[in-house]
N, CA, C and O of each residue as an XYZ file, in Angstrom:
836
protein
N       0.685     -1.202      0.105
C       0.081      0.080      0.006
C       0.942      1.230      0.129
O       1.883      1.275      0.920
N       0.563      2.309     -0.786
C       1.353      3.457     -0.777
C       0.752      4.502     -0.025
O       1.487      5.393      0.400
N      -0.734      4.542      0.258
C      -1.405      5.460      1.090
C      -1.607      4.944      2.446
O      -2.041      3.811      2.652
N      -1.280      5.809      3.410
C      -1.260      5.549      4.845
C      -2.706      5.875      5.313
O      -3.066      7.048      5.211
N      -3.507      5.024      5.778
C      -4.658      5.408      6.171
C      -4.693      6.568      7.522
O      -3.676      6.831      8.163
N      -5.820      7.084      7.761
C      -5.867      7.929      8.917
C      -6.111      7.088     10.221
O      -7.154      6.455     10.379
N      -5.199      7.111     11.054
C      -5.295      6.142     12.266
C      -6.053      6.868     13.343
O      -6.305      6.266     14.386
N      -6.424      8.075     13.181
C      -7.043      8.828     14.212
C      -8.322      8.212     14.842
O      -8.333      8.092     16.067
N      -9.337      7.835     14.166
C     -10.379      7.331     14.753
C     -10.091      5.807     15.330
O     -10.839      5.411     16.224
N      -9.227      5.092     14.940
C      -8.678      3.842     15.454
C      -7.910      4.142     16.924
O      -8.190      3.466     17.914
N      -7.087      5.035     16.957
C      -6.571      5.475     18.221
C      -7.375      5.828     19.178
O      -7.134      5.552     20.353
N      -8.508      6.529     18.764
C      -9.297      7.234     19.716
C     -10.221      6.128     20.200
O     -10.695      6.143     21.336
N     -10.479      5.125     19.273
C     -11.350      4.050     19.831
C     -10.835      2.953     20.735
O     -11.545      2.191     21.390
N      -9.482      2.966     20.691
C      -8.520      2.181     21.461
C      -8.241      2.616     22.840
O      -8.141      1.962     23.879
N      -8.131      3.993     22.579
C      -7.950      4.808     23.909
C      -9.252      4.852     24.827
O      -9.286      5.182     26.013
N     -10.171      4.503     24.134
C     -11.667      4.655     24.776
C     -11.950      3.308     25.284
O     -13.047      3.082     25.795
N     -10.989      2.325     25.179
C     -11.346      0.942     25.503
C     -12.341      0.230     24.395
O     -12.938     -0.789     24.743
N     -12.478      0.624     23.398
C     -13.104      0.040     22.284
C     -12.329     -0.938     21.373
O     -11.107     -0.942     21.521
N     -12.845     -1.737     20.485
C     -12.078     -2.646     19.701
C     -12.072     -2.014     18.242
O     -13.001     -1.319     17.831
N     -11.042     -2.290     17.566
C     -10.751     -1.950     16.121
C     -10.229     -3.270     15.377
O      -9.670     -4.162     16.015
N     -10.419     -3.341     14.135
C      -9.662     -4.274     13.180
C      -8.631     -3.588     12.358
O      -8.876     -2.594     11.675
N      -7.404     -4.190     12.456
C      -6.103     -3.579     11.848
C      -5.414     -4.486     11.020
O      -5.680     -5.686     11.087
N      -4.456     -4.001     10.155
C      -3.667     -5.180      9.501
C      -2.294     -5.529     10.081
O      -1.471     -4.734     10.534
N      -2.208     -6.666     10.000
C      -0.758     -7.321     10.374
C       0.024     -7.852      8.970
O      -0.569     -7.958      7.896
N       1.341     -8.144      9.145
C       1.974     -8.723      8.225
C       1.445    -10.111      7.566
O       1.875    -10.580      6.511
N       0.417    -10.691      8.396
C      -0.040    -11.967      8.009
C      -1.859    -11.876      7.640
O      -2.427    -12.233      6.607
N      -2.376    -11.351      8.727
C      -3.938    -11.211      8.736
C      -4.278    -10.109      9.200
O      -3.438     -9.332      9.653
N      -5.843     -9.781      9.168
C      -6.251     -8.798      9.927
C      -6.429     -9.196     11.366
O      -6.809    -10.347     11.579
N      -6.204     -8.401     12.369
C      -6.184     -8.704     13.684
C      -7.402     -7.733     14.272
O      -7.684     -6.639     13.783
N      -8.035     -8.304     15.352
C      -8.824     -7.789     16.325
C      -8.363     -7.134     17.615
O      -8.079     -7.812     18.602
N      -8.286     -5.726     17.596
C      -7.318     -5.046     18.396
C      -8.050     -4.580     19.615
O      -9.254     -4.365     19.476
N      -7.517     -4.397     20.761
C      -7.947     -3.635     21.772
C      -6.727     -3.454     22.830
O      -5.840     -4.308     22.839
N      -6.680     -2.461     23.632
C      -5.527     -2.117     24.703
C      -5.564     -3.471     25.531
O      -6.443     -3.970     26.233
N      -4.186     -3.911     25.164
C      -3.962     -5.343     26.086
C      -3.661     -5.087     27.436
O      -3.414     -6.094     28.099
N      -3.609     -3.774     28.142
C      -3.410     -3.684     29.401
C      -4.893     -3.433     30.121
O      -4.972     -3.388     31.349
N      -5.878     -3.299     29.402
C      -7.327     -2.871     29.961
C      -7.987     -4.266     30.042
O      -8.293     -4.805     28.978
N      -8.245     -4.927     31.267
C      -8.939     -6.001     31.268
C     -10.345     -5.920     30.594
O     -10.749     -6.841     29.884
N     -10.996     -4.928     30.804
C     -12.457     -4.997     30.122
C     -12.360     -4.871     28.579
O     -13.228     -5.359     27.855
N     -11.310     -4.219     28.105
C     -11.288     -4.430     26.724
C     -10.790     -5.811     26.215
O     -11.325     -6.339     25.240
N      -9.871     -6.328     26.813
C      -9.479     -7.779     26.427
C     -10.685     -8.757     26.686
O     -10.985     -9.663     25.908
N     -11.245     -8.522     27.681
C     -12.563     -9.399     27.887
C     -13.517     -9.113     26.540
O     -13.843    -10.034     25.791
N     -13.884     -7.860     26.345
C     -14.475     -7.687     25.008
C     -14.099     -8.678     23.811
O     -14.879     -9.363     23.149
N     -12.832     -8.592     23.709
C     -12.398     -9.232     22.351
C     -12.697    -10.638     22.608
O     -13.267    -11.201     21.673
N     -12.432    -11.407     23.732
C     -12.540    -12.706     23.943
C     -14.187    -13.080     23.566
O     -14.571    -13.888     22.721
N     -14.918    -12.330     24.362
C     -16.526    -12.364     24.085
C     -17.008    -12.363     22.680
O     -17.718    -13.298     22.309
N     -16.630    -11.225     21.710
C     -16.868    -10.879     20.567
C     -16.378    -12.131     19.636
O     -17.129    -12.500     18.732
N     -15.176    -12.762     19.838
C     -14.638    -13.826     19.259
C     -15.191    -15.208     19.467
O     -14.969    -16.152     18.708
N     -16.030    -15.262     20.704
C     -16.296    -16.359     21.184
C     -15.151    -17.572     21.575
O     -15.211    -18.776     21.324
N     -14.228    -16.900     22.189
C     -12.890    -17.562     22.481
C     -12.958    -18.291     23.607
O     -13.529    -17.868     24.612
N     -12.415    -19.383     23.544
C     -12.472    -20.452     24.556
C     -11.595    -19.734     25.839
O     -10.408    -19.513     25.598
N     -12.031    -19.421     26.963
C     -11.335    -18.921     28.084
C      -9.943    -19.451     28.315
O      -9.091    -18.663     28.724
N      -9.625    -20.732     28.088
C      -8.341    -21.385     28.313
C      -7.560    -20.930     27.162
O      -6.365    -20.900     27.454
N      -7.774    -20.607     26.096
C      -6.860    -20.215     24.860
C      -6.614    -18.747     24.977
O      -7.456    -17.884     24.727
N      -5.186    -18.501     25.445
C      -4.679    -17.033     25.502
C      -4.684    -16.389     24.033
O      -4.772    -16.937     22.934
N      -4.561    -15.043     24.389
C      -4.677    -13.999     23.383
C      -3.370    -13.561     23.117
O      -2.705    -13.076     24.033
N      -2.961    -13.656     22.100
C      -1.458    -13.072     22.005
C      -1.607    -11.436     21.475
O      -2.616    -11.034     20.896
N      -0.619    -10.719     21.730
C      -0.399     -9.365     21.590
C       0.658     -8.881     20.494
O       1.546     -9.626     20.080
N       0.509     -7.778     20.132
C       1.526     -6.944     19.248
C       2.097     -5.772     19.952
O       1.346     -4.880     20.347
N       3.481     -5.715     20.150
C       3.889     -4.330     20.633
C       4.807     -3.585     19.616
O       5.471     -4.187     18.771
N       4.795     -2.305     19.753
C       5.435     -1.386     18.876
C       6.690     -1.828     18.721
O       7.126     -1.874     17.571
N       7.491     -2.223     19.765
C       8.908     -2.493     19.755
C       9.392     -3.406     20.784
O       8.600     -4.012     21.505
N      10.668     -3.535     20.886
C      11.198     -4.723     21.853
C      10.921     -4.158     23.297
O      10.469     -4.919     24.152
N      11.195     -2.767     23.601
C      11.044     -2.174     24.760
C       9.472     -2.435     25.381
O       9.220     -2.859     26.509
N       8.544     -2.082     24.383
C       7.119     -2.261     24.789
C       6.915     -3.807     25.175
O       6.398     -4.189     26.225
N       7.316     -4.478     24.340
C       7.399     -6.201     24.692
C       7.607     -6.337     26.124
O       6.768     -6.562     26.996
N       8.919     -6.156     26.230
C       9.475     -6.662     27.463
C       8.821     -6.045     28.516
O       8.862     -6.689     29.564
N       8.138     -4.825     28.556
C       7.273     -4.396     29.569
C       6.324     -5.402     30.022
O       5.874     -5.156     31.141
N       5.872     -6.512     29.448
C       4.970     -7.547     29.808
C       5.652     -8.592     30.438
O       5.026     -9.437     31.077
N       7.031     -8.631     30.310
C       7.559    -10.021     30.651
C       8.534     -9.853     31.928
O       9.050     -8.834     32.386
N       8.605    -11.129     32.323
C       9.429    -11.339     33.403
C      10.730    -11.959     32.990
O      10.769    -13.164     32.743
N      11.958    -11.090     32.889
C      13.102    -11.531     32.703
C      13.237    -12.623     31.396
O      13.470    -13.808     31.634
N      13.079    -12.152     30.066
C      13.144    -13.067     29.091
C      14.283    -13.891     28.917
O      15.294    -13.211     29.093
N      14.569    -15.182     28.621
C      15.816    -15.972     28.439
C      16.559    -15.371     27.561
O      16.091    -14.448     26.895
N      17.757    -15.764     27.422
C      18.742    -15.181     26.491
C      18.267    -15.929     24.968
O      18.366    -15.363     23.880
N      17.839    -17.050     25.138
C      17.490    -17.586     23.826
C      16.077    -16.785     23.157
O      15.790    -17.004     21.980
N      15.305    -15.932     23.924
C      14.314    -15.137     23.488
C      14.812    -13.848     22.947
O      14.277    -13.148     22.087
N      15.889    -13.652     23.570
C      16.609    -12.206     23.109
C      17.376    -12.408     21.573
O      17.541    -11.580     20.676
N      17.741    -13.745     21.648
C      18.287    -14.014     20.291
C      17.488    -14.066     19.210
O      17.860    -13.688     18.099
N      16.295    -14.554     19.470
C      15.005    -14.647     18.454
C      14.378    -13.405     18.212
O      13.924    -13.075     17.117
N      14.352    -12.644     19.350
C      13.769    -10.901     18.960
C      14.822    -10.324     17.884
O      14.556     -9.797     16.804
N      15.915    -10.527     18.381
C      17.108     -9.752     17.463
C      17.017    -10.109     16.063
O      17.057     -9.309     15.128
N      16.903    -11.262     15.990
C      16.766    -11.944     14.532
C      15.366    -11.656     13.638
O      15.367    -11.326     12.452
N      14.230    -11.845     14.439
C      13.129    -11.913     13.850
C      11.999    -10.838     13.977
O      10.948    -10.839     13.338
N      12.321    -10.087     14.740
C      11.676     -8.677     15.001
C      12.010     -7.587     14.329
O      13.217     -7.384     14.198
N      11.189     -6.754     13.819
C       9.886     -6.988     13.524
C       9.511     -7.968     12.490
O      10.135     -8.039     11.432
N       8.552     -8.691     12.756
C       8.035    -10.105     11.806
C       7.346    -10.942     12.513
O       7.171    -10.798     13.723
N       6.838    -12.001     11.758
C       5.809    -12.916     12.262
C       6.074    -13.740     13.058
O       5.405    -14.759     12.883
N       6.939    -13.804     14.100
C       7.274    -14.584     15.069
C       6.887    -14.272     16.508
O       7.487    -13.406     17.146
N       5.790    -15.044     17.060
C       5.373    -14.746     18.281
C       6.160    -15.784     19.357
O       6.317    -16.999     19.239
N       6.604    -14.883     20.453
C       7.195    -15.536     21.616
C       6.414    -15.748     22.838
O       5.780    -14.870     23.423
N       6.501    -16.904     23.159
C       5.676    -17.146     24.528
C       6.567    -17.142     25.610
O       7.489    -17.954     25.698
N       6.348    -16.307     26.402
C       7.257    -15.882     27.494
C       6.734    -15.635     28.945
O       5.636    -15.126     29.169
N       7.529    -16.000     29.822
C       7.052    -15.660     31.301
C       6.380    -14.240     31.256
O       6.976    -13.311     30.710
N       5.071    -14.056     31.860
C       4.531    -12.885     31.918
C       4.183    -12.277     33.245
O       3.798    -12.999     34.165
N       4.307    -10.933     33.387
C       4.137    -10.224     34.473
C       2.755    -10.754     35.072
O       1.838    -11.101     34.328
N       2.675    -10.788     36.306
C       1.380    -11.283     37.114
C       0.343    -10.371     36.807
O      -0.822    -10.771     36.828
N       0.620     -9.170     36.519
C      -0.640     -8.005     36.704
C      -1.500     -8.043     35.447
O      -2.460     -7.276     35.385
N      -1.186     -9.025     34.256
C      -1.810     -8.583     33.043
C      -3.050     -9.352     32.962
O      -3.163    -10.375     33.636
N      -4.064     -8.916     32.134
C      -5.468     -9.426     32.089
C      -5.368    -11.191     31.792
O      -4.600    -11.692     30.971
N      -6.177    -11.838     32.527
C      -6.009    -13.200     32.635
C      -6.355    -13.724     31.294
O      -5.938    -14.867     31.106
N      -7.007    -13.190     30.314
C      -7.188    -13.610     28.930
C      -6.005    -13.863     27.989
O      -5.925    -14.743     27.132
N      -5.075    -12.901     28.318
C      -3.796    -13.175     27.731
C      -2.755    -13.990     27.960
O      -1.789    -14.047     27.199
N      -2.883    -14.738     29.111
C      -1.752    -15.626     29.787
C      -2.355    -17.241     29.957
O      -3.524    -17.537     30.207
N      -1.468    -17.971     29.795
C      -1.644    -19.321     30.279
C      -0.726    -19.792     30.863
O       0.355    -19.623     30.299
N      -0.703    -20.473     32.036
C       0.310    -21.103     32.774
C       1.343    -20.002     33.033
O       2.509    -20.351     33.214
N       0.994    -18.604     33.071
C       2.045    -17.686     33.459
C       2.830    -16.985     32.339
O       3.774    -16.202     32.454
N       2.332    -17.364     31.422
C       3.050    -17.175     29.907
C       2.048    -16.168     29.029
O       0.820    -16.181     29.112
N       2.700    -15.445     28.320
C       2.284    -14.453     27.225
C       2.760    -14.701     25.942
O       3.945    -15.033     25.894
N       2.128    -14.628     24.843
C       2.554    -14.727     23.264
C       2.534    -13.179     22.909
O       1.545    -12.448     22.952
N       3.817    -12.831     22.551
C       3.858    -11.447     22.152
C       4.865    -11.487     20.990
O       5.739    -12.344     20.862
N       4.605    -10.309     20.039
C       5.507    -10.027     18.788
C       5.554     -8.546     18.528
O       4.617     -7.789     18.782
N       6.816     -8.145     17.954
C       6.498     -6.846     17.228
C       6.359     -7.095     15.752
O       7.223     -7.671     15.089
N       5.012     -6.545     15.181
C       4.533     -6.755     13.841
C       5.584     -6.255     12.931
O       6.337     -5.360     13.314
N       5.689     -6.779     11.737
C       6.277     -6.134     10.701
C       5.533     -5.147      9.827
O       6.119     -4.559      8.917
N       4.341     -4.970     10.071
C       3.395     -4.095      9.388
C       3.502     -2.778     10.177
O       3.334     -2.660     11.390
N       3.824     -1.760      9.260
C       3.942     -0.386      9.952
C       2.670      0.066     10.600
O       2.726      0.793     11.591
N       1.446     -0.351     10.060
C       0.323      0.368     10.980
C       0.034     -0.337     12.103
O      -0.520      0.282     13.012
N       0.303     -1.591     12.265
C       0.228     -2.289     13.552
C       1.090     -1.636     14.606
O       0.700     -1.421     15.754
N       2.249     -1.344     14.156
C       3.261     -0.985     15.156
C       2.994      0.560     15.642
O       3.122      0.990     16.788
N       2.601      1.259     14.508
C       2.026      2.765     14.749
C       0.716      2.988     15.625
O       0.423      4.058     16.158
N      -0.051      1.776     15.692
C      -1.293      1.917     16.437
C      -0.916      1.851     17.751
O      -1.399      2.646     18.557
N       0.164      0.717     18.205
C       0.565      0.329     19.545
C       1.178      1.420     19.961
O       0.928      1.774     21.114
N       2.014      2.132     19.249
C       2.903      3.198     19.466
C       2.043      4.428     20.095
O       2.280      4.997     21.161
N       0.928      4.719     19.127
C       0.146      5.845     19.446
C      -0.736      5.748     20.737
O      -1.142      6.745     21.334
N      -0.999      4.436     21.120
C      -1.912      4.154     22.208
C      -1.025      4.053     23.281
O      -1.451      4.275     24.414
N       0.348      3.698     23.067
C       1.198      3.620     24.272
C       1.302      2.145     25.005
O       1.922      1.960     26.052
N       0.711      1.303     24.399
C       0.587     -0.139     24.987
C       0.352     -1.059     24.048
O      -0.092     -0.729     22.948
N       0.608     -2.266     24.354
C       0.359     -3.451     23.118
C      -1.057     -3.428     22.977
O      -1.826     -2.853     23.749
N      -1.430     -4.193     21.777
C      -2.676     -4.423     21.019
C      -2.958     -5.946     21.071
O      -2.057     -6.743     20.809
N      -4.250     -6.369     21.421
C      -4.454     -7.748     21.249
C      -4.236     -7.961     19.602
O      -4.487     -7.086     18.772
N      -3.719     -9.295     19.291
C      -3.353     -9.693     17.861
C      -3.985    -10.715     17.437
O      -3.491    -11.334     16.495
N      -5.357    -11.202     18.075
C      -5.822    -12.290     17.842
C      -6.440    -12.062     16.339
O      -6.724    -10.901     16.044
N      -6.646    -13.005     15.455
C      -7.221    -12.881     13.970
C      -8.652    -12.450     14.127
O      -9.456    -13.022     14.862
N      -8.952    -11.235     13.266
C     -10.201    -10.763     13.186
C     -11.389    -11.778     12.510
O     -11.962    -11.510     11.455
N     -11.649    -13.002     13.328
C     -12.831    -13.711     12.950
C     -13.289    -14.429     14.176
O     -12.480    -14.697     15.064
N     -14.707    -14.793     14.274
C     -15.257    -15.753     15.104
C     -14.301    -17.015     15.193
O     -13.543    -17.452     14.328
N     -14.535    -17.463     16.428
C     -13.578    -18.787     16.545
C     -14.191    -19.821     15.682
O     -15.407    -20.006     15.709
N     -13.381    -20.520     14.896
C     -13.790    -21.422     13.956
C     -14.159    -20.902     12.489
O     -14.274    -21.746     11.600
N     -14.345    -19.569     12.204
C     -14.289    -19.023     10.934
C     -13.062    -18.801     10.461
O     -12.065    -18.696     11.175
N     -13.080    -18.701      8.947
C     -11.705    -18.318      8.244
C     -11.139    -16.998      8.749
O     -11.879    -16.026      8.895
N      -9.883    -16.952      9.008
C      -9.074    -15.569      9.399
C      -9.110    -14.920      8.198
O      -8.825    -15.565      7.190
N      -9.478    -13.488      8.091
C      -9.504    -12.493      7.005
C      -8.192    -11.912      6.488
O      -7.386    -11.341      7.223
N      -8.038    -12.080      5.270
C      -6.800    -11.200      4.659
C      -7.562    -10.057      3.775
O      -7.031     -9.613      2.757
N      -8.631     -9.682      4.153
C      -9.302     -8.621      3.293
C     -10.260     -7.971      4.473
O     -10.902     -8.711      5.218
N     -10.308     -6.543      4.586
C     -10.956     -5.800      5.671
C     -12.584     -6.289      5.575
O     -13.336     -6.462      6.534
N     -12.855     -6.435      4.347
C     -14.367     -6.433      4.109
C     -14.837     -7.860      4.890
O     -15.956     -7.987      5.386
N     -14.068     -8.638      4.911
C     -14.430    -10.204      5.449
C     -14.546     -9.807      6.956
O     -15.579    -10.064      7.574
N     -13.612     -9.257      7.476
C     -13.598     -8.819      9.014
C     -14.866     -7.905      9.392
O     -15.475     -8.072     10.449
N     -15.191     -6.993      8.509
C     -16.377     -6.321      8.614
C     -17.667     -6.984      8.628
O     -18.518     -6.720      9.479
N     -17.832     -7.835      7.709
C     -18.847     -8.887      7.749
C     -19.082     -9.605      8.918
O     -20.219     -9.879      9.302
N     -17.920     -9.970      9.588
C     -17.993    -10.922     10.677
C     -18.557    -10.241     11.818
O     -19.404    -10.800     12.514
N     -18.004     -8.670     12.142
C     -18.326     -7.938     13.217
C     -19.196     -6.923     13.051
O     -20.024     -6.692     13.933
N     -19.148     -6.297     12.096
C     -19.928     -5.026     11.851
C     -19.801     -3.976     12.996
O     -18.661     -3.689     13.360
N     -20.951     -3.329     13.643
C     -20.707     -2.400     14.409
C     -20.230     -2.669     15.865
O     -20.081     -1.746     16.665
N     -20.012     -3.892     16.155
C     -19.621     -4.402     17.358
C     -18.064     -3.978     17.648
O     -17.480     -3.976     18.732
N     -17.491     -3.565     16.157
C     -16.087     -3.096     16.433
C     -16.174     -1.544     15.808
O     -16.777     -1.159     14.806
N     -15.451     -0.882     16.647
C     -15.672      0.564     16.481
C     -14.837      1.231     15.220
O     -15.273      2.203     14.603
N     -13.903      0.751     14.993
C     -13.043      1.412     13.800
C     -12.314      0.147     12.941
O     -11.873     -0.822     13.559
N     -12.227      0.230     11.543
C     -11.686     -0.772     10.737
C     -10.609      0.023     10.022
O     -10.924      1.025      9.380
N      -9.318     -0.395     10.112
C      -8.254      0.274      9.365
C      -7.885     -0.449      8.167
O      -7.535     -1.615      8.348
N      -7.889      0.023      6.901
C      -7.628     -0.462      5.808
C      -6.043     -0.661      5.423
O      -5.261      0.290      5.403
N      -5.726     -1.786      5.169
C      -4.376     -2.047      4.819
C      -4.283     -2.832      3.541
O      -3.267     -3.419      3.169
N      -5.493     -2.789      2.866
C      -5.483     -3.481      1.454
C      -5.427     -5.060      1.842
O      -5.455     -5.530      2.979
N      -5.351     -5.672      0.756
C      -5.239     -7.070      0.538
C      -4.051     -7.842      1.212
O      -2.994     -7.897      0.584
N      -4.131     -8.361      2.275
C      -2.911     -8.965      3.085
C      -2.438    -10.056      2.373
O      -3.047    -10.557      1.427
N      -1.083    -10.541      2.912
C      -0.452    -11.797      2.300
C      -1.313    -12.847      2.742
O      -1.462    -13.761      1.931
N      -1.884    -12.933      3.775
C      -2.711    -14.178      4.296
C      -1.794    -15.170      4.382
O      -0.638    -15.005      4.772
N      -2.487    -16.658      3.873
C      -1.484    -17.733      4.110
C      -1.291    -18.194      5.478
O      -2.249    -18.483      6.195
N       0.076    -18.281      5.908
C       0.481    -18.704      7.251
C       0.229    -17.466      8.292
O       0.467    -16.280      8.061
N      -0.299    -18.012      9.471
C      -0.101    -16.998     10.646
C       1.281    -16.920     11.318
O       2.267    -17.423     10.779
N       1.328    -16.407     12.272
C       2.720    -16.189     12.730
C       3.164    -17.451     13.284
O       2.316    -18.177     13.802
N       4.472    -17.840     13.241
C       4.945    -18.911     13.989
C       5.161    -18.679     15.364
O       5.798    -17.698     15.746
N       4.563    -19.705     16.314
C       4.564    -19.525     17.554
C       5.653    -20.317     18.329
O       5.655    -21.530     18.121
N       6.517    -19.854     19.132
C       7.688    -20.420     19.983
C       7.627    -20.130     21.328
O       7.586    -18.984     21.778
N       7.619    -21.127     21.970
C       7.695    -21.096     23.641
C       9.188    -21.275     24.083
O       9.853    -22.295     23.904
N       9.646    -20.017     24.745
C      11.003    -20.036     25.230
C      11.084    -20.044     26.748
O      10.496    -19.197     27.419
N      11.881    -21.091     27.320
C      12.138    -21.133     28.608
C      13.503    -21.170     29.072
O      14.368    -21.107     28.199
N      13.813    -21.247     30.102
C      15.204    -20.983     30.594
C      16.179    -21.945     29.922
O      17.287    -21.582     29.528
N      15.647    -23.368     29.793
C      16.698    -24.183     29.029
C      15.816    -25.149     27.980
O      16.225    -26.257     27.635
N      14.741    -24.662     27.590
C      13.880    -25.465     26.596
C      13.292    -24.495     25.594
O      12.850    -23.440     26.050
N      13.225    -24.724     24.202
C      12.453    -23.867     23.344
C      11.733    -24.915     22.383
O      12.237    -25.829     21.730
N      10.392    -24.508     22.491
C       9.517    -25.462     21.765
C       8.722    -24.637     20.792
O       8.421    -23.471     21.051
N       8.350    -25.288     19.575
C       7.553    -24.669     18.519
C       6.253    -24.947     18.745
O       5.930    -26.080     18.389
N       5.302    -24.209     19.275
C       4.078    -24.431     19.495
C       3.210    -24.544     18.256
O       2.322    -25.395     18.199
N       3.472    -23.635     17.188
C       2.733    -23.588     16.080
C       3.577    -23.226     14.616
O       4.107    -22.118     14.532
N       3.673    -24.100     13.584
C       4.401    -23.587     12.660
C       3.658    -22.752     11.914
O       2.430    -22.833     11.894
N       4.458    -21.710     11.107
C       3.669    -20.602     10.487
C       4.790    -20.010      9.494
O       5.528    -20.661      8.755
N       4.727    -18.388      9.689
C       5.314    -17.679      8.520
C       6.756    -17.921      8.566
O       7.423    -18.072      7.543
N       7.247    -17.958      9.769
C       8.870    -18.128      9.911
C       9.231    -19.726      9.859
O       8.654    -20.531     10.590
N      10.009    -20.013      9.139
C      10.321    -21.315      8.880
C      11.242    -21.867     10.022
O      12.188    -21.215     10.463
N      10.866    -23.226     10.509
C      11.488    -23.770     11.540
C      13.105    -23.993     11.550
O      13.795    -24.141     12.559
N      13.471    -23.984     10.438
C      14.934    -24.111     10.025
C      15.611    -22.808     10.354
O      16.705    -22.729     10.914
N      14.841    -21.748      9.943
C      15.407    -20.325     10.352
C      15.611    -20.181     11.891
O      16.557    -19.589     12.412
N      14.566    -20.821     12.562
C      14.705    -20.630     14.010
C      15.867    -21.393     14.736
O      16.634    -20.956     15.595
N      15.802    -22.727     14.139
C      16.956    -23.560     14.348
C      18.334    -22.752     14.219
O      19.115    -22.650     15.164
N      18.549    -22.207     12.998
C      19.633    -21.487     12.879
C      19.936    -20.247     13.617
O      21.068    -19.778     13.737
N      18.894    -19.767     14.085
C      19.168    -18.640     14.922
C      19.535    -18.888     16.237
O      20.185    -18.061     16.875
N      19.092    -20.208     16.816
C      19.342    -20.716     18.163
C      20.833    -21.392     18.151
O      21.531    -21.458     19.164
N      21.178    -21.825     17.025
C      22.606    -22.363     17.173
C      22.415    -23.903     17.875
O      21.598    -24.709     17.431
N      23.324    -24.195     19.080
C      23.372    -25.168     19.734
C      22.124    -25.406     20.548
O      21.963    -26.487     21.113
N      21.272    -24.474     20.624
C      20.102    -24.701     21.780
C      19.198    -25.451     21.017
O      18.801    -25.156     19.890
N      18.822    -26.653     21.828
C      17.788    -27.636     21.061
C      16.462    -27.139     21.103
O      16.152    -26.316     21.965
N      15.567    -27.588     20.187
C      14.248    -27.060     19.975
C      13.506    -28.435     19.830
O      14.017    -29.467     19.395
N      12.145    -28.270     20.289
C      11.219    -29.480     20.048
C      10.260    -28.951     19.158
O      10.155    -27.746     18.929
N       9.397    -30.033     18.536
C       8.510    -29.418     17.410
C       7.190    -29.947     17.786
O       7.078    -30.863     18.600
N       6.072    -29.322     17.140
C       4.750    -29.642     17.537
C       4.520    -31.040     17.165
O       5.045    -31.417     16.118
N       3.914    -31.763     17.756
C       3.580    -33.201     17.655
C       3.008    -33.497     16.280
O       3.203    -34.577     15.722
N       2.318    -32.542     15.764
C       1.668    -32.877     14.564
C       2.713    -32.638     13.072
O       2.419    -33.042     11.947
N       3.747    -32.012     13.387
C       4.815    -31.474     12.349
C       5.323    -32.674     11.491
O       6.165    -32.492     10.613
């Protein structure tokens, strides 16, 4: 896209605790302020999301992402340096004060998106945004804005047009512990690239891989 859309209405909606749909480097996402428990709860409700399934977030930069975390392992920092901004979600130990819908077993999934609009929105609001795909649970994730609008209509306050997105693979999801790295979901970042970035650090793969 050559034209940058007006982000003002979306920023205003987010600051007011409402939901927006915005583009990422993979698919359109359903966004709300990730540090607002009521806003995050509204995302889970609109999606019909299983409460046990955590909602990942997008940060504007590494510093914002680290504000959610408890001392990321060195392997995580290595992956951040190599793949952020980009479609790699890292599952890392979370600060205990975060909304419950964002975490599972004390961890949160976070990435810095390669899409400039996603980063600009998070930067303008001053906190991470929920990054779950903009579709009801079980429906096809949208790579066109109108598909997201058809799903949610007026329940979402602002729709940010990023044109037709790449679609295809969602972000790769990698859980990083102190001495264990596990690929939770294969996606846009190839597993071999992750293996290369980690060097001698062993990784385990999804059971279905």
